C-alpha positions as CSV (number, residue, x, y, z in Angstrom):
1,M,-0.1,-0.3,0.3
2,R,1.8,3.2,-1.0
3,L,-0.1,6.3,0.0
4,T,1.5,8.3,-2.8
5,D,-0.6,6.4,-5.2
6,A,-4.0,6.7,-3.5
7,S,-6.8,8.0,-5.6
8,V,-8.3,10.2,-3.3
9,A,-6.9,13.0,-1.2
10,I,-5.7,11.2,2.1
11,R,-6.5,13.9,5.1
12,P,-8.5,13.2,8.4
13,R,-12.5,13.8,8.1
14,S,-15.5,13.9,9.7
15,P,-17.4,10.1,9.9
16,W,-20.3,11.9,7.7
17,E,-17.9,12.9,5.1
18,A,-15.8,9.4,5.3
19,I,-19.8,7.9,4.3
20,D,-19.9,10.6,1.4
21,L,-16.5,9.9,0.2
22,G,-17.2,6.0,0.1
23,T,-20.7,6.8,-2.0
24,L,-18.1,9.0,-4.4
25,L,-16.1,5.8,-4.5
26,A,-18.5,2.9,-5.3
27,R,-20.0,5.3,-8.2
28,E,-16.6,5.8,-9.7
29,H,-16.0,2.0,-10.0
30,R,-19.8,1.1,-10.3
31,V,-19.4,-0.9,-13.4
32,L,-17.2,-3.4,-12.1
33,L,-18.8,-3.4,-8.6
34,M,-22.3,-4.1,-9.9
35,S,-21.3,-6.7,-12.5
36,S,-19.1,-8.7,-10.3
37,W,-21.9,-8.5,-7.3
38,A,-24.5,-9.6,-10.0
39,I,-22.3,-12.5,-11.8
40,V,-21.9,-14.4,-8.0
41,T,-25.4,-13.6,-6.2
42,L,-28.1,-14.2,-8.8
43,P,-27.1,-17.7,-9.9
44,V,-27.3,-18.3,-5.6
45,F,-30.4,-16.3,-5.6
46,A,-32.0,-18.8,-8.4
47,L,-30.3,-21.6,-6.7
48,L,-32.1,-21.1,-3.5
49,S,-35.6,-19.8,-5.4
50,V,-35.9,-23.4,-7.0
51,V,-34.8,-25.8,-4.0
52,F,-36.8,-23.5,-1.7
53,W,-39.8,-23.1,-4.4
54,D,-42.5,-24.0,-1.8
55,Y,-41.0,-21.3,0.8
56,P,-40.2,-18.2,-0.8
57,S,-39.8,-16.9,2.5
58,V,-37.6,-19.4,3.2
59,A,-35.4,-18.6,-0.1
60,L,-35.4,-15.2,0.8
61,C,-34.0,-15.3,4.5
62,V,-31.0,-17.5,3.6
63,F,-30.4,-15.6,0.7
64,W,-30.2,-12.1,3.2
65,W,-28.3,-14.4,5.4
66,L,-25.5,-15.1,2.9
67,K,-24.9,-11.1,2.4
68,P,-21.4,-11.0,4.8
69,A,-20.1,-13.7,2.3
70,F,-20.8,-11.7,-0.6
71,E,-19.5,-8.5,0.8
72,R,-15.8,-9.3,0.6
73,L,-16.2,-9.2,-3.2
74,P,-16.5,-5.4,-3.3
75,L,-14.2,-4.8,-0.6
76,L,-11.4,-6.5,-2.2
77,I,-12.0,-4.4,-5.7
78,L,-12.4,-1.0,-3.7
79,S,-9.1,-2.1,-1.3
80,Q,-7.3,-2.7,-4.5
81,A,-8.8,0.6,-6.8
82,L,-8.2,2.9,-4.4
83,F,-4.2,2.5,-5.0
84,G,-4.4,2.4,-8.5
85,S,-4.6,-1.4,-9.5
86,T,-8.2,-1.7,-10.0
87,P,-8.6,-5.2,-10.8
88,T,-10.2,-7.0,-13.8
89,L,-13.4,-8.8,-13.3
90,E,-11.9,-12.3,-13.7
91,A,-9.1,-11.2,-11.4
92,A,-11.6,-10.0,-8.4
93,L,-13.7,-13.3,-8.7
94,T,-10.9,-15.7,-8.2
95,G,-9.2,-13.1,-5.2
96,W,-12.9,-13.5,-3.6
97,L,-12.6,-17.2,-3.9
98,R,-9.4,-17.2,-1.8
99,L,-10.5,-14.8,0.6
100,L,-14.1,-16.5,0.9
101,K,-12.8,-19.4,3.6
102,P,-11.2,-17.7,6.5
103,Q,-13.5,-16.8,9.2
104,L,-16.5,-17.5,7.5
105,L,-18.3,-19.2,10.0
106,A,-17.7,-16.4,12.5
107,S,-19.2,-14.0,9.9
108,L,-22.9,-16.5,9.5
109,T,-23.4,-17.0,13.1
110,W,-22.6,-14.7,15.8
111,R,-20.9,-11.6,13.8
112,R,-24.0,-12.1,11.3
113,L,-26.3,-9.6,13.2
114,S,-23.5,-6.7,14.2
115,M,-24.8,-3.3,13.2
116,S,-20.9,-1.9,12.4
117,R,-20.4,-5.4,10.1
118,S,-19.1,-3.0,7.4
119,F,-16.7,-1.3,9.3
120,K,-15.0,-4.1,10.8
121,L,-14.8,-6.3,7.9
122,P,-11.4,-4.7,6.5
123,V,-9.8,-5.3,9.9
124,Q,-10.2,-9.0,9.2
125,Q,-10.2,-9.1,5.2
126,L,-7.1,-6.5,4.9
127,E,-5.3,-6.7,8.0
128,G,-5.7,-10.7,8.2
129,L,-6.4,-10.3,11.9
130,S,-8.5,-12.8,14.3
131,G,-9.0,-13.6,17.8
132,P,-8.1,-11.3,20.3
133,A,-5.8,-9.5,18.3
134,R,-8.6,-8.4,16.0
135,Q,-10.9,-7.7,18.8
136,L,-8.1,-5.4,20.5
137,R,-7.5,-3.7,16.8
138,I,-11.3,-3.3,16.5
139,G,-11.6,-1.6,20.1
140,V,-8.9,1.1,18.8
141,L,-10.6,1.8,15.5
142,S,-13.9,1.9,17.0
143,R,-13.3,4.7,19.4
144,G,-15.7,7.8,17.8
145,N,-16.4,6.1,14.2
146,L,-18.5,3.0,15.8
147,R,-22.0,5.3,16.0
148,A,-21.8,6.2,12.5
149,A,-21.0,2.6,11.3
150,R,-24.2,1.4,13.2
151,W,-26.2,4.4,11.6
152,L,-25.1,3.4,8.1
153,T,-26.4,-0.2,9.1
154,S,-29.4,1.2,10.2
155,I,-30.4,3.5,7.6
156,G,-29.1,1.3,4.5
157,S,-31.8,-1.2,6.1
158,S,-34.4,1.1,5.5
159,L,-33.1,2.6,2.1
160,E,-33.2,-1.4,1.3
161,M,-36.8,-1.8,2.3
162,T,-37.7,1.7,0.5
163,L,-36.0,0.8,-3.1
164,W,-37.8,-3.0,-2.8
165,M,-41.2,-1.4,-2.2
166,G,-40.3,1.4,-4.8
167,L,-39.7,-1.4,-7.6
168,M,-42.5,-3.4,-6.9
169,A,-44.9,-0.2,-7.2
170,I,-42.8,0.8,-10.6
171,F,-43.8,-2.9,-11.9
172,Y,-47.4,-1.8,-11.3
173,L,-47.5,1.4,-12.8
174,L,-45.0,0.3,-15.6
175,M,-48.0,-2.3,-16.7
176,P,-50.3,-1.1,-19.8
177,Q,-53.4,0.8,-18.7
178,Q,-55.9,-1.7,-20.5
179,I,-54.1,-4.8,-18.1
180,R,-54.6,-2.9,-15.0
181,L,-58.4,-2.0,-16.1
182,D,-59.3,-5.6,-16.6
183,W,-57.0,-6.9,-13.6
184,S,-58.6,-9.3,-11.5
185,W,-56.5,-10.8,-9.0
186,N,-58.6,-14.1,-9.4
187,S,-57.1,-14.0,-13.2
188,L,-54.0,-12.6,-12.2
189,I,-53.0,-15.7,-9.5
190,D,-53.8,-19.4,-10.2
191,I,-57.4,-20.6,-9.4
192,Q,-56.2,-22.2,-6.2
193,N,-54.6,-19.3,-5.0
194,D,-51.4,-19.9,-5.1
195,W,-49.0,-17.0,-4.8
196,T,-45.9,-18.6,-5.0
197,W,-44.9,-16.9,-8.4
198,L,-45.7,-13.6,-7.2
199,E,-43.6,-13.9,-4.0
200,H,-40.6,-15.4,-5.9
201,L,-41.2,-12.5,-8.4
202,S,-41.1,-9.9,-5.2
203,N,-38.2,-11.4,-4.0
204,S,-35.9,-11.1,-7.1
205,F,-36.6,-7.2,-7.1
206,Y,-34.8,-7.6,-3.3
207,A,-31.6,-9.5,-5.2
208,L,-31.7,-6.6,-7.7
209,V,-32.0,-4.1,-4.9
210,L,-29.0,-5.5,-3.4
211,I,-26.7,-4.9,-7.0
212,F,-27.5,-1.3,-6.3
213,W,-27.2,-1.0,-2.8
214,E,-24.5,-3.5,-1.6
215,P,-21.2,-2.0,-3.1
216,I,-22.2,1.7,-1.9
217,Y,-22.8,0.0,1.6
218,V,-19.1,-1.7,1.7
219,A,-18.0,1.0,0.3
220,C,-18.9,3.5,3.1
221,G,-18.0,1.0,6.0
222,F,-14.1,1.0,4.2
223,T,-13.7,4.4,4.0
224,L,-14.7,4.9,7.1
225,Y,-12.0,2.5,8.4
226,L,-9.5,4.4,6.1
227,N,-10.5,7.8,8.0
228,R,-10.1,6.2,11.4
229,R,-6.6,4.8,10.3
230,T,-5.4,8.5,9.0
231,E,-6.6,9.8,12.3
232,L,-4.4,7.5,14.3
233,E,-1.7,6.9,11.9
234,A,-1.2,10.4,10.7
235,W,-1.6,9.2,6.8
236,D,-1.7,12.9,5.7
237,V,1.9,14.2,7.3
238,E,3.3,10.8,6.4
239,L,2.1,11.9,3.1
240,V,3.1,15.3,3.2
241,L,6.7,14.3,4.0
242,R,7.2,11.7,1.6
243,R,6.2,14.8,-1.0
244,L,8.6,16.8,0.6
245,R,11.3,14.2,0.2
246,Q,10.7,13.7,-3.8
247,R,11.1,17.7,-4.1
248,L,14.3,17.5,-2.2
249,I,16.3,14.8,-3.0
250,G,16.2,16.7,-6.7
251,N,17.9,19.7,-5.4
252,A,20.1,17.7,-2.7
253,Y,23.1,17.1,-5.2
254,G,23.3,20.8,-6.0
255,I,23.0,22.1,-2.4
256,L,25.8,20.1,-1.7
257,I,28.1,21.4,-4.3
258,G,27.3,24.6,-4.1
259,V,28.0,24.5,0.0
260,G,31.2,22.8,-0.7
261,L,32.2,25.5,-2.8
262,V,31.7,28.2,-0.5
263,F,33.9,26.4,2.2
264,S,36.2,25.7,-0.1
265,V,36.9,29.3,-1.3
266,G,36.3,30.7,2.0
267,S,39.2,32.7,3.6
268,P,41.5,31.1,6.3
269,S,40.3,33.6,8.8
270,V,37.0,32.4,8.8
271,W,38.3,29.2,10.2
272,A,40.4,31.1,12.7
273,D,37.9,32.7,13.8
274,Q,35.9,29.5,14.2
275,Q,38.6,27.6,16.4
276,S,38.6,30.9,18.6
277,Y,35.2,29.9,19.6
278,S,35.7,26.4,19.9
279,C,35.1,24.6,23.0
280,P,37.8,25.2,25.5
281,L,40.2,22.3,26.5
282,P,40.1,20.6,30.0
283,P,42.8,22.4,32.4
284,P,46.2,20.7,32.0
285,E,45.9,18.9,35.4
286,E,43.0,17.1,34.1
287,T,44.8,15.4,31.5
288,S,47.4,14.2,33.7
289,E,48.2,10.6,34.0
290,N,46.3,10.3,37.4
291,R,43.2,11.2,35.6
292,P,41.5,10.1,32.7
293,A,41.3,12.4,29.8
294,A,37.8,14.3,28.8
295,G,35.2,12.0,27.8
296,P,31.4,12.0,27.3
297,E,30.9,10.9,31.6
298,S,34.0,13.0,32.7
299,P,32.8,16.1,34.6
300,R,33.0,19.2,32.5
301,L,32.1,22.9,33.0
302,T,33.3,22.7,36.6
303,H,33.7,26.7,36.6
304,Q,30.0,27.2,35.6
305,K,27.1,28.3,37.6
306,L,25.3,24.7,36.7
307,T,27.9,22.2,36.5
308,S,27.1,18.7,34.4
309,S,26.7,16.3,37.4
310,A,24.4,19.0,38.7
311,S,22.4,19.0,35.9
312,R,22.5,15.2,35.6
313,E,21.2,14.6,39.2
314,S,18.8,17.3,38.6
315,I,17.2,15.1,35.6
316,K,17.2,12.2,37.4
317,S,15.2,14.1,40.3
318,L,12.7,15.1,38.1
319,L,12.4,11.8,36.1
320,A,11.2,10.1,39.5
321,L,8.5,12.2,40.3
322,P,5.1,12.6,38.6
323,P,3.7,12.5,35.5
324,F,7.2,10.5,34.3
325,K,6.7,7.6,37.4
326,N,3.7,7.3,39.4
327,P,4.7,4.7,42.5
328,E,1.9,2.7,44.0
329,T,2.2,0.3,46.6
330,I,0.3,-2.9,46.4
331,S,0.6,-5.4,49.0
332,G,-0.6,-9.0,48.4
333,W,0.3,-12.5,47.5
334,R,1.4,-13.7,44.2
335,L,4.2,-15.6,42.4
336,I,7.6,-14.1,41.6
337,K,8.3,-14.3,38.2
338,G,12.1,-14.7,37.0
339,K,14.2,-12.4,37.3
340,A,17.2,-13.4,35.9
341,S,19.0,-16.5,34.9
342,A,20.5,-16.9,38.1
343,D,17.4,-16.7,39.9
344,K,15.4,-19.2,37.8
345,P,12.8,-20.7,39.8
346,S,12.4,-24.0,41.3
347,P,11.3,-27.1,39.5
348,P,8.2,-27.3,41.0
349,V,7.5,-23.5,41.2
350,Q,7.9,-23.9,37.5
351,W,5.8,-26.6,36.9
352,I,3.2,-24.5,38.8
353,L,3.6,-21.5,36.5
354,S,3.2,-24.0,33.4
355,L,-0.2,-25.5,34.9
356,I,-1.4,-21.7,35.4
357,N,-1.0,-20.8,32.0
358,W,-2.1,-24.0,30.9
359,A,-5.3,-23.6,32.7
360,E,-5.5,-19.9,31.5
361,Q,-5.5,-20.8,27.8
362,A,-8.0,-23.6,28.6
363,A,-10.5,-21.1,30.1
364,S,-10.1,-19.2,27.4
365,L,-11.1,-22.0,24.8
366,L,-13.9,-23.0,26.9
367,A,-15.3,-19.4,26.7
368,R,-15.0,-19.2,23.1
369,V,-16.6,-22.4,22.9
370,L,-19.6,-21.7,25.1
371,E,-20.0,-18.3,23.5
372,V,-20.6,-20.1,20.2
373,L,-23.0,-22.7,22.2
374,L,-25.2,-19.9,23.7
375,W,-25.3,-17.7,20.6
376,T,-26.5,-21.2,18.9
377,A,-28.7,-22.4,21.6
378,A,-30.0,-18.5,21.0
379,A,-30.5,-18.9,17.2
380,V,-32.3,-22.5,18.0
381,L,-34.8,-21.1,20.3
382,V,-35.6,-18.2,18.2
383,G,-36.2,-20.6,15.0
384,I,-38.4,-23.0,17.7
385,L,-40.3,-20.0,18.4
386,I,-40.9,-18.6,15.3
387,W,-42.3,-22.3,14.4
388,R,-44.5,-22.8,17.4
389,Y,-46.0,-19.4,16.5
390,R,-46.3,-19.4,12.6
391,A,-49.8,-19.3,12.9
392,W,-49.3,-16.0,14.5
393,F,-46.7,-14.4,12.0
394,R,-48.9,-15.5,8.9
395,T,-51.5,-13.4,10.4
396,F,-50.0,-10.3,11.5
397,V,-46.4,-10.6,9.5
398,S,-47.0,-12.6,6.4
399,R,-47.2,-10.2,3.4
400,R,-49.9,-12.8,1.8
401,Q,-53.2,-11.2,1.3
402,K,-55.6,-12.5,3.4
403,S,-58.8,-15.0,1.8
404,R,-61.8,-13.0,1.6
405,S,-64.9,-14.3,2.9
406,V,-66.6,-15.9,0.5
407,H,-70.5,-14.9,0.7
408,R,-73.0,-18.2,0.4
409,T,-76.2,-17.9,-0.7
410,L,-78.7,-19.3,1.4
411,P,-81.2,-21.6,-0.2
412,Q,-85.1,-20.7,0.0
413,Q,-86.1,-24.0,0.1
414,L,-85.3,-27.5,0.8
415,F,-87.2,-30.7,0.3
416,G,-90.3,-28.3,-1.2
417,L,-90.3,-26.5,2.0
418,Q,-89.9,-22.9,2.4
419,V,-86.8,-22.1,4.9
420,N,-86.3,-18.5,4.7
421,A,-86.7,-16.6,7.6
422,E,-89.5,-14.4,6.6
423,S,-91.8,-17.4,6.1
424,L,-91.5,-18.7,9.8
425,P,-93.8,-16.5,12.7
426,D,-92.3,-14.9,15.8
427,D,-92.9,-18.0,18.2
428,V,-92.8,-21.2,16.4
429,A,-93.9,-23.3,19.4
430,R,-96.9,-21.6,19.6
431,A,-97.9,-21.3,16.2
432,V,-97.7,-25.1,16.0
433,E,-100.1,-25.4,19.6
434,H,-102.2,-23.4,17.8
435,L,-102.0,-25.1,13.9
436,W,-101.9,-29.1,15.6
437,P,-105.6,-29.5,16.3
438,H,-106.8,-28.6,12.7
439,Q,-104.0,-29.0,10.6
440,P,-101.2,-31.3,12.1
441,R,-99.5,-31.6,9.0
442,E,-99.4,-28.4,8.5
443,A,-98.0,-27.8,12.2
444,M,-95.2,-30.5,11.9
445,G,-94.2,-29.1,8.5
446,L,-93.8,-25.8,10.2
447,L,-91.6,-27.0,13.4
448,Y,-89.3,-28.9,10.7
449,R,-88.7,-25.8,8.6
450,A,-88.1,-23.8,11.2
451,L,-85.0,-26.3,12.4
452,L,-84.1,-26.3,8.7
453,S,-83.7,-22.6,9.1
454,K,-82.2,-22.3,12.1
455,L,-79.5,-25.1,10.9
456,L,-78.9,-22.8,7.9
457,I,-78.8,-19.5,9.5
458,D,-77.5,-19.8,13.1
459,Y,-75.4,-23.0,13.0
460,H,-74.0,-22.8,9.3
461,L,-74.6,-25.7,7.7
462,P,-73.9,-26.0,3.9
463,L,-77.5,-27.7,3.3
464,K,-78.1,-27.7,-0.2
465,N,-81.6,-28.1,-2.0
466,A,-80.2,-31.4,-2.8
467,D,-79.8,-33.0,0.5
468,T,-81.6,-35.6,2.2
469,E,-83.1,-35.8,5.6
470,S,-80.7,-38.4,6.5
471,E,-77.9,-36.1,4.8
472,V,-79.4,-33.2,7.0
473,L,-78.4,-35.3,10.2
474,Q,-75.2,-36.2,9.3
475,H,-74.2,-32.3,8.9
476,V,-76.1,-31.9,12.7
477,A,-73.5,-34.7,14.2
478,H,-70.7,-33.0,12.9
479,L,-71.4,-30.3,15.2
480,K,-71.4,-32.4,18.3
481,L,-74.4,-30.8,20.1
482,R,-75.9,-33.8,21.6
483,R,-79.4,-32.3,22.8
484,L,-79.7,-30.6,19.3
485,S,-78.9,-34.1,17.6
486,E,-81.5,-35.8,19.6
487,F,-84.0,-33.3,18.9
488,S,-83.3,-33.3,15.1
489,L,-83.5,-37.0,15.3
490,Q,-86.9,-37.3,17.3
491,L,-88.3,-34.2,15.0
492,T,-87.3,-35.8,11.5
493,T,-88.6,-39.2,12.4
494,H,-91.7,-37.9,13.1
495,W,-91.8,-35.8,10.1
496,Q,-90.9,-39.0,7.7
497,N,-93.6,-40.7,9.2
498,L,-96.2,-38.1,8.7
499,A,-94.8,-37.0,5.5
500,Y,-94.3,-40.6,3.5
501,G,-96.6,-42.5,6.0
502,H,-99.3,-40.7,7.0
503,Q,-98.9,-41.6,10.4
504,L,-100.0,-38.8,12.7
505,P,-98.0,-38.7,15.9
506,A,-99.8,-38.3,19.4
507,V,-100.7,-35.1,21.1
508,S,-97.8,-36.1,23.6
509,V,-95.3,-36.0,21.0
510,Q,-96.8,-32.4,19.9
511,Q,-96.4,-31.5,23.3
512,A,-92.7,-33.0,23.7
513,L,-91.8,-31.6,20.6
514,C,-92.7,-28.2,21.2
515,E,-91.1,-28.0,24.7
516,G,-88.0,-29.3,23.1
517,W,-88.2,-26.2,20.8
518,R,-88.4,-23.7,23.5
519,D,-85.7,-25.3,25.4
520,L,-83.0,-25.0,22.8
521,F,-84.5,-21.7,20.5
522,G,-86.4,-20.1,23.5
523,G,-89.7,-20.1,21.3
524,Q,-88.3,-17.6,18.9
525,A,-87.6,-18.0,15.1
526,S,-84.4,-17.1,12.8
527,G,-85.6,-14.3,11.2
528,V,-88.4,-11.0,10.9
529,S,-91.8,-12.6,11.8
530,G,-94.2,-13.5,9.1
531,A,-97.4,-14.8,8.8
532,V,-98.3,-18.4,9.6
533,S,-97.7,-20.6,6.3
534,G,-98.7,-24.4,5.8
535,G,-95.9,-26.7,4.9
536,Q,-96.3,-27.6,1.5
537,R,-96.5,-31.5,1.6
538,H,-93.1,-33.5,0.5
539,E,-94.6,-36.8,-1.8
């Protein structure tokens, strides 16, 4: 990575300006980014749609979940294009296949729902960090920019949904007007109300939205990452120094030659003057055989107010005080680590230290395994809850349109008898008692007609004009109402004996039927009151 080859200005920016820079960077390389994304993602989407054809929502959910694997491709292209070496389409796809495997499981499991995924991806892919080193690096980079990365993911999700719904609206608006005028949902979809193909069509709109939006999302996260590194590592200062060095290198030889000429033609008096201002030699007694010659560690400037020894002691005293040193007294039991090769701990102590280090590593590994198990258990629990309450989700979350209630036309006659509510009196039992002494057949017909009307209107039984009395009793039995079934069987039996066998039931039977009617229905008919109409004879 050579900063001088960067295609953008390297300087510290605000997080929002860095996001704008990512948008411009994605626009600059939009053809390569969008075409490579389409080549990789559309076949996967088509395969998922075929495999889960009967479950379009599952296909869309799996495709959405695989987005972190696809996002490595735009980042590879942008990281190379930023420094002047834009890869070809074939090279980008080949490089993406090499970068796909490292940490893929982590990206698709516990890191999948991270709100700062686009900001953290370069640390993993470009710096090649994993484990504690990755966490430490992310902790340093995240100070100040993590909030912007989370807002980028949140707003990006809203933008995805907006573009998705916009494409579906455009699809409807671009249809010819004549088709929209004659549009009937029953003719648009299958006669069996199969919405599967329509859901797959809406899913394809989402795949098209990602072709446009995902490269921009990855580019914005990448520029946030670059901006944070520019602030921490002073890339702008380094770049200025590099350019200054390049300018000076061209003039350095000329300057050196000129300086040499100036010193070579200078008068000897200049050198004499300079010798007069040189540092004085130590006194003769200091160079005697009993004392060493003057050196870096020998006391100098002894005739000055502040000698070398005094200044050295003053410096040491200042460095021993805050803020250079902050001594702190801590008391407690601890293991003594080896100080030097001569003070190596005894074998038992060395064994204990090795055991403690091994236990620390095992605990760290166990913590990672438990973290993975907990996230897996949470995902399984969410899946179980979704499956357990799938009916609720289908009612309140599903995009399927609720089936319209079908209005069923009630028959007006059954067995030649009028069963509409308008043909029945207000008090059926009283009307039957009034007709029984003089017209028992009409009274029995009235009671049976009222029962059929009740079954049609109150109990919504699907009775048809072609049904027989036995089929009516079977429908009543499906209601699993014991009293209603017993009364219907008794009334039907006496009605058949009277209609077909001309056997008039006893007066006690008439009283029992009227009392049974009052117990079940309170003596009222199902609809508006009407005149007492005699039943037609069913031959």
